[in-house]
C-alpha positions as CSV (number, residue, x, y, z in Angstrom):
1,M,-31.7,83.5,114.4
2,T,-34.8,83.9,112.1
3,S,-34.8,82.0,108.8
4,V,-36.7,83.6,106.0
5,R,-37.6,81.1,103.2
6,Q,-38.4,82.6,99.7
7,A,-39.8,80.8,96.7
8,R,-37.6,81.1,93.6
9,G,-38.3,84.2,91.7
10,A,-41.0,85.4,94.2
11,A,-40.7,88.5,96.5
12,A,-40.1,87.6,100.1
13,R,-43.3,88.0,102.3
14,L,-44.3,87.5,105.9
15,A,-47.4,85.2,105.9
16,V,-50.0,85.7,108.7
17,V,-52.3,82.7,108.5
18,E,-55.8,82.6,109.6
19,V,-57.3,79.1,110.2
20,K,-61.1,78.6,109.9
21,Q,-63.3,75.5,110.1
22,R,-66.3,75.9,107.9
23,Q,-68.3,73.7,105.4
24,T,-66.8,75.5,102.4
25,L,-63.7,77.7,101.5
26,E,-66.1,80.3,100.3
27,A,-67.7,80.3,103.9
28,A,-64.3,80.4,105.5
29,L,-63.3,83.4,103.4
30,E,-66.5,85.3,104.2
31,T,-66.2,84.6,107.9
32,V,-63.1,87.0,108.3
33,T,-64.3,90.5,108.2
34,Q,-62.5,93.6,106.8
35,M,-61.8,94.7,110.5
36,Q,-60.2,91.2,111.2
37,R,-58.2,91.3,108.2
38,E,-56.9,94.9,109.1
39,R,-56.2,93.5,112.7
40,L,-54.2,90.6,111.2
41,R,-52.2,92.9,108.8
42,R,-51.4,95.3,111.7
43,A,-50.2,92.2,113.7
44,G,-47.9,91.1,110.9
45,Q,-46.5,94.6,110.4
46,A,-45.8,94.8,114.1
47,I,-44.0,91.6,114.2
48,A,-42.0,92.5,111.2
49,S,-41.1,95.9,112.6
50,R,-39.5,94.2,115.7
51,R,-37.4,91.5,113.9
52,P,-34.5,92.9,111.9
53,S,-34.7,89.9,109.5
54,L,-38.3,90.6,108.7
55,Q,-38.4,94.4,108.6
56,N,-38.4,94.7,104.8
57,L,-40.9,92.0,104.1
58,A,-44.4,92.7,102.8
59,V,-47.1,91.1,104.9
60,R,-49.5,88.5,103.2
61,L,-52.7,87.2,104.6
62,D,-53.2,83.4,104.1
63,L,-56.2,81.3,104.9
64,I,-56.3,77.6,106.0
65,A,-59.8,76.3,105.6
66,L,-60.8,73.2,107.4
67,A,-64.0,71.2,106.5
68,P,-65.3,68.1,107.9
69,G,-64.3,65.0,105.9
70,R,-62.0,67.2,103.7
71,L,-58.3,67.9,103.3
72,P,-57.3,71.3,104.5
73,V,-57.2,74.0,101.8
74,H,-54.3,76.8,101.9
75,S,-55.3,79.9,100.0
76,P,-52.2,82.2,99.9
77,D,-52.9,85.8,99.8
78,A,-56.7,84.9,100.2
79,W,-58.0,88.4,100.4
80,K,-55.7,90.0,97.7
81,G,-57.1,93.3,96.6
82,A,-59.8,93.3,99.4
């Protein structure tokens, strides 16, 4: 059974998370190309289409940026509008 958690008042989304290790958040964002974002989006849509509990969810692309000596940074919907 799949559990879908939803923030109060927010629309339910399927988050596809890319993890990158770079010196800065900006460098991590720039590392993921448009082609890679499209591939991630298609992968999320394919997963959602095969699971009844996920079929009506929109796909969101998140980024976890890792940098030496720093805490991880989570950017929800990192490329919104891109």
